[in-house]
C-alpha positions in Angstrom: -49.7 191.2 -9.4 -51.9 190.9 -12.4 -51.9 187.5 -14.2 -50.5 187.6 -17.7 -51.9 185.8 -20.7 -49.8 183.8 -23.1 -50.3 186.6 -25.6 -48.9 189.1 -23.1 -45.8 186.9 -22.5 -45.2 186.5 -26.2 -45.4 190.3 -26.7 -43.0 190.9 -23.9 -40.6 188.3 -25.3 -40.7 189.8 -28.8 -39.6 193.1 -27.3 -36.4 191.5 -25.9 -35.3 189.4 -28.9 -34.4 189.7 -32.5 -37.4 189.0 -34.7 -36.5 187.9 -38.2 -38.6 187.7 -41.4 -38.5 184.6 -43.6 -36.2 186.4 -46.0 -33.8 187.4 -43.2 -33.7 183.8 -42.0 -33.0 182.5 -45.4 -30.1 185.0 -45.8 -28.6 184.0 -42.5 -28.8 180.3 -43.4 -27.3 180.9 -46.8 -24.3 182.7 -45.2 -23.8 179.5 -43.2 -23.3 181.3 -39.9 -26.6 180.3 -38.2 -28.3 177.1 -36.9 -32.1 176.9 -37.4 -33.8 175.0 -34.6 -37.3 173.8 -35.0 -39.0 173.6 -31.6 -42.3 172.2 -32.7 -43.5 168.8 -31.6 -42.7 165.7 -33.6 -46.3 165.4 -34.8 -46.2 168.9 -36.2 -43.2 168.1 -38.4 -45.0 165.1 -39.8 -48.1 167.1 -40.5 -46.6 170.4 -41.8 -43.1 169.5 -43.1 -39.9 171.2 -42.0 -37.5 173.9 -43.2 -34.6 172.2 -45.0 -31.5 172.2 -42.8 -33.4 172.8 -39.5 -32.6 170.8 -36.4 -35.4 169.4 -34.4 -35.4 170.2 -30.7 -38.9 170.1 -29.1 -39.8 173.0 -26.9 -40.2 170.8 -23.9 -36.5 169.8 -24.0 -35.0 173.2 -25.1 -33.5 174.2 -21.8 -32.0 170.8 -21.2 -30.5 170.6 -24.8 -29.1 174.2 -24.3 -27.4 173.6 -21.0 -23.8 172.4 -21.6 -23.6 171.1 -18.0 -26.2 168.5 -18.6 -26.0 165.1 -20.3 -28.9 166.1 -22.6 -26.8 169.0 -24.1 -26.7 168.9 -27.9 -23.8 170.4 -29.9 -26.3 172.5 -32.1 -26.7 174.7 -29.0 -23.4 176.6 -29.3 -23.2 180.0 -27.5 -20.6 181.1 -30.0 -22.9 180.6 -33.0 -26.1 182.3 -34.1 -29.2 180.3 -33.2 -32.5 181.0 -34.9 -35.6 179.3 -33.4 -38.9 178.6 -35.1 -42.2 177.1 -34.4 -45.6 177.0 -36.2 -46.5 180.7 -35.9 -43.8 182.4 -33.8 -45.2 182.4 -30.2 -43.3 179.5 -28.8 -40.1 180.5 -30.6 -40.3 184.0 -29.2 -40.7 182.7 -25.7 -37.9 180.1 -26.3 -35.5 182.8 -27.7 -36.1 184.9 -24.6 -35.4 181.9 -22.4 -32.1 181.2 -24.2 -31.1 184.8 -23.7 -31.7 184.3 -20.0 -29.4 181.2 -20.2 -26.5 183.3 -21.6 -27.1 182.9 -25.4 -26.4 186.3 -26.8 -26.7 185.6 -30.5 -30.3 184.2 -30.6 -33.3 185.2 -32.8 -36.5 183.7 -33.9 -38.5 183.4 -37.2 -41.4 185.8 -36.6 -44.5 184.1 -37.9 -42.9 180.6 -37.8 -43.1 178.0 -40.6 -46.5 179.5 -41.5 -44.8 182.8 -42.5 -42.0 180.8 -44.2 -44.5 179.0 -46.4 -46.5 182.1 -47.1 -43.3 183.7 -48.3 -42.9 180.9 -50.9 -40.0 179.2 -49.2 -39.3 175.5 -49.5 -40.2 172.9 -46.9 -39.5 169.1 -46.9 -41.6 166.3 -45.5 
């Protein structure tokens, strides 16, 4: 078996998930039928701001927050609702979205390009 790079893994994940543009994410959020989850580390939020209304759940805790059988489970992770993940540029969120699909989340997507693409599209962020 040939070893895969992080880039290979992200490319594979993006083929298995819904990749949304900043405009599509904003539309989903405005309809009120999606939860936006920011999987960046706490330091990144302080340095680069956050998307208004997003819920912070660092990547390292994602599976534990998403598993309803664990005491770490958070109500934002609801398999009956649409969940959109984002990170800085889209790599971690693509991998995380693919992981949530493996965990039985059927209505999951990610912000392709992350908060970087969000800002480049002229969308608001907060500190």
